[in-house]
N, C-alpha and C positions, 0 to 999 in steps of 0.2 A: 458350239457353233449353231446359230439360229437355223440355217438351212437344214442341218442334220436333225434338229429337233422337230421341224415341220415334217420332214420325211418320216420320222419315227411316228408322229401322230397319224400320218397317212396310213402307215402299216397297221396301226391299232384299229383305225376306222374300217379299213378294208376287211380285216379279220372278223369284225363284229358288225358288218354293215347293216344287216337287217335290224339289229337292235337299235343302232343309231337312227335308222330311217323311221322307225315306228315311235320312238320316244320323242316327246315334244321338245325336251332340252337337247337331246342328242341330235335331233334334226337341225337345230340352230347351229350346233357345233359343226355339223357337216356342211351347212350352207356357207358359214363363214370360211371354212377350210377351202371350199370350192373357189370362193372369191379371192382368197389369199394366193392360191395356186395359179389363178389367172392374172394376178397383178391388178385386180380391179375391185375396189371396195365401194359398195353402194352407200348412199347417204344414210339410210336407216341403220346400217351396220356401224358406220362411223359414229352416229349419235348414240348407239347402244354402248359403245366403248366408253363414252364420257359419262354415261349414266343419266343423261338428261336430253331433252329435246332441243334441237337447234332451231332457233327462230327462222333463220334463212341460211341455206347453204349456197356457197358460190357455185358449186357444180353438183349435178345429180350423182356422178360417179367419180371417184378418186382413183386415178391410175398411178401405179408405181412400178419400178424396175424389179424383175424377179430373175433368179438363176434359171438356166435352161432345164435343169433337172425338174423344176416345178411343172413344166409342160408335160414331161413324161409321167409324172405323178398324176396330173389331171387326166391324162389319157387312160392310165390304168384304173383310176377311180371311175371314170366314165364307163369303161367296159364292165366293171363290177356292178354299177348301177343298172346297166342294160340287162345284165344277167338276172337281176331282180325286178324287171319291169312290171311283173304281175303285182308286186307290193307297191311300187310307185304309182300305179294306176288306181289302186283301190284304197290306199291309205292317205289321209289328208296331209299328215306330216311328211310322209315320203314323197308325195306329189310336189310339195313345196320345195323340197331339196332338188328334185329333177327340174323344176321350173327355174330355179336359180342357176343350175348348170346350163340349161338352154340359153338363158339370158346372157350370161357372161361369154359363152362360146359364140353366140350370135355377134357379139362385139369384137371379141379377140381371136377366136378360132372358127371362122365360118365353115371350113371344110368339116371339122368335127361336129359342128352344129347340124349340118346337112345329114351327116351319118346318123346322129342321134334321132333326128326327125324321121328319117327313113325307117329306123328301127322301131320307133314308137308307133308310127302309122301302120307299119307292117304287122305289129303285134295286135293292135286294136282291130284292124280290118279282117284279120284271120280268125277272130273268135266267132263262135257259132251264134246265130240269131234266127229269128223267124224267117221262113222262106220268102225271098224277094225283098227283104228289109236289111239295109246295111247295119252292121253292128255299131258303126260309128254314131248312129242316131241315139242309141242308148247312152253312150258315154257323154254326148253333148248335153244330155238332160240330167246327168248325175251330179250331185252337189260337189263331190270331190274331183272327179275327172274333168268336169267342165272347166275348172280353173287351169288344168294342164292343157286342155285343148285351146284355150284362149292364148296361152303362151306359145303353143305350137304354131297356131295361125300367125301370131305376131312375128315369129322368127322365120317363117317359111318364105321360100322364093316363089316366083311366078308359076313355075311348072307344077309345084306341089299344090298350090291353091287351085290351079286350073283342074288338076286331076281329082282333087277332093270334091270340087263342085260337080264335075261331069260324072264321076263314078258313085258318089254317095249323097250329094245334097240337092241335085237337080229335082225340082218339083216338091222338095221338102222344106224349102226356106220359110214359107208362111207359117206352118205349124210350129217350127222352131222359133220364129220371131215372136210368136204369141205365147210361147212357153215361159213360165216365170224364171226358169234357170237358163234354158238354152238360148234365150234372147241375148244374153251377154256374150256367148260364143259367136253369135251372128254379128254382134257389134265388132268383135275382134276380126272376124272375116272381112267385114266391110272395110275397116280401116286398113288391113293388110293388103287388100286387093285394089285399093282406091286408084292407083296409078296404072293398073293393068287392065287389059280389055275384058278380062273375065268379070270385072265389076259391072260392065254393061249388062251381062246376063243376070247377075245378081240383082241389079237395079230393076230390070224389067220384071223379074219374078216377084220382087217385093212390092212393086207398084200395083200389082193386081189386087193386093189386099191392104193398100196403104191406109184407108180409113179404119180398118180393123186394128191395125197396129196402133194408130192414134187412140182409138177407143179403149184399147187395153192399157193405155198409159205407159207404153214402152217408148218413151221419148228419146232414150239413148239411141235406139235404132234409127228413128226419124232424123235426129240431129246429125248422126254420122253419115246418113244418106245425103243430106244437104251439104255437109262439109266435103264429102268425096266428089260431089258434082261440080265443085270449084275447078276440078281438072277436066271436066267433060262439059264444055259449053253447050253442046247439042242437047243435053238433058236438063239444062237449067230452067228453061221456060216451062217445060212439061211439069217439073216438080213444083215450081212456084204456083202454077195454075191449080194443081191438085191441093196445095196448101190453102189457097184462097177459097176453093170449093169446100174443103173440109171445115174451115172456120166460118163458112156461110157469108163470105163478103166478096164473092166473085161477080155475081150479077144482081142488080144492074152495076155497071162499071163505076158509078158514083160511090158505091159502098167500099171500093178498094182503098179509098183514102183512110179508112178506119182500120186497115189491116195491122199496123204496127202495134197498137195497144192490145189487139187480139192475140198476136203472136207472142208478145211479151208476157201476157197473163195466161196464155194457153186456154182461153175461153172463147166459145163460139159467139158470133155477133149477138144473137138473141139473149144469151146469158149475160154477156158483159154489159150490154146497154139496157137489159131488162125490158125488151120490147114486146113481151108477151104477158098478158094478164093471167090471173089464177085459172081462168076458164080456158086459156089457150088462145084467146083472140089477140091479134097483133095490134100493138099501139102504133099510132102514126108518128109520134115524136119520141126518139130514143132518149132515155134518161141518162144525163151526164153523171159520171162517177169518177172517183179519184183513181189515177193510174195505179195498177198493181203489177208487180214484176216477179216472175218465178225464175229459178235457176236455169231450167231447161229452156224456158222462153227466151231468156237472154242469150243462151248458147245458139238457139235457133236463129235469132236475128243476127248474131255475129257471123254465123255461117252464110246466111243470105247476103250479108254485106260484101262477101267475097265474089258474088256473081257479077258477070259482066254488065248486065242491065239491072241497075239498082233504082230505077225511076219510081217504081211502085212504092218501095220503102221510103225513099226520100220525099216523095209527095205526101206520104202519110206523116212523116216527121215534120214537114213544114206546117202541118195542121195542129201541132202541139202548142198549147198555151204555156205561159211562163211557169205556172204551178206544176204542170206535168213534166216540163223540161228539168225543173229543179228536183222533183222527185226522182226522175230517171238518172240525173247526173250525180245524185248523192246516195243512190241505192247501191248496195254491195254488188249485186248482179247487174242491175240496170246500167251502171256507169260504164261497165265493159262494153255493153251493147252500143251505147251512145258514142263511146270512144271509137269503136270500130267503124260506125257509120260516118263520123266526122273525118277520121284519118283516111278512109277509103274514098271520100268524096273528092270531086275536082275542086280547084281553088275557088271557082265561082260558086259551086254548090255549098262548099264549106262556109264561104262568106255570108250566104243567106242565113244559115243557121246561127252563125256567130253574132249576127246583128240581133237575133232574137234572144241570144244569151247575154247580151251586153249588161243588162241590169242584174244578172245573176252571178257575175264573176266573183264578187266578194263573198257571198254565201258559199259558192263552190270552193273557193280557195280556203275557207274555214272548215271544210269538211274533209274527213280522211279519204273518202272515195272521190269526192269532187276535186280535191287538189291534185290527185293522181290523174284524173281526167283532164284537168286544165293544163297540166304539164305535157301530157301526150298531144293535146291540141296545139300547144305552143310549139312543140317540136316539128309539127307538120305544117305550121302556118307560114304564110308569106311575111315579108318584112312589114308591109302595110297592115296586115292583120295583127301582127305582134304589137305594132304601135297602138292600134285601136284598143287592144286588150290592156296594155300598160296605162293608157289614158284613163280607163275606167277603174283601174286598181289604185293608182297613186293618191287620189283624194282620201282614201281610207287607210292611210299609212299607219296610224297608231293602232287601229284594230288589227291590221294584217301582221304587223311586226310583233304584236303581243300574243297572237294565236299560235298554238303548237304546230298546226299544219301550214297555215298561211305564211309563216315566217320563212319557211323553206321556199315557197313560191316567190316571195319578195327577193330573196337572194338569188335564186335560179334565174329569174327574169331580169336581174340587174336593174331593179327599179330605182335604186338610189342614184345610179348613173343616169337613168332616164330623166330624173328630176333635175339633177345638177349639171350634168355634162351630156346634153342631148346628142351633140354631134359625135362624141366618142361612142355613145350607145348605138347610134345609127350605123356607125362604121363596123362595130363588132357584129351586129345583127346581119348586116349585108354580107360580111365575110362568112358567117356561119351558113347563111342561105346559099351562097355560091358553093361552099364545101359540100353541103347536103345534096345540092343538085348534081355536083360532079360525081359523088358516090352513087347517086341514084342512076345516073347515065351508065356508069360502069357496071352496076348490078343488072341493069336491063339491057 
């Protein structure tokens, strides 16, 4: 019987737990066993079973029914792991096993997860350190234990996060945010606390050295600060102004129209537009250059697009020419930024940008990234905006239907119907628009 075999494996693992924890292969066995006992198999584990990578999984986690006895086995295994917490903290393979246990318990057994976190934090904070210095600071900078701390923060509740900040991290966030390893644990702390009031304390402390974080190139910290401010409207303008100052496009106000290419490229105004000579003298006329997009720059813009006031970003986007819009729309990272700006805009604001995109619909449709962007815009567009898009696409029927990306756009937009049965097409689009509005009203 399969249940009996799994329980037998559990017994073997418990008896030789330290060996399994420290061995790279044994650790994988233990991690898979933990997932099986919880009835929750991750996508990575499922892919490993098939011996090949999956191009796209339908779900991150695959849940399945398990017998009650598995929960008792998971509890016993958890207790044995906590008995060997010293190994889990110092060994990379063992740490990965404990992280898996925390992750599955966070989803399926929250009470057990809280007990595990309490035990981990109790052990780490009880260790000796220099007088007046929290031992937690050492582990946040450790290559192995920092990964465990990231998982602990991600699975922690408000009370734990608040206590960790007050008792161990207050006044220490800036050195940690600038540290090459610890900055990743701070990113996890920001994400985990985003909806809780402790985030406001974290935010204020990090803002004191905001430019230093940017200068260190730790854009993950900056992006997550921006993403978290989506939940705190009172902090949004302060953060936007600091970004404008950091990229040297705050004053005079006329420079703010150039902020979007600066954010996307993560370059200051003088560097992007090359407004300084070799001797350091300022040039009166900025040099035009081709738009460049970085991954973190795109994520920064996507996060800013979630702010209540997007006027600075939209005004900058309105200043883009056709070449820059095409570059942005067909770029792997940039297309996501443009999509977020367009779908977050009002119908009127979206219409202004769509008019500038009219001549670019065909090249966008024939691009892997551009076609995805066009489909997202279509899904959020009004019926009249959809009609304008269709009118620009149908003259290029042969090109679109023969292209590997655009042919899906042709079918998705129902352009054959648009050409031959316009009234039917109009009726379908009107129905979809009403349905979308109804669901939007329900959600909001």
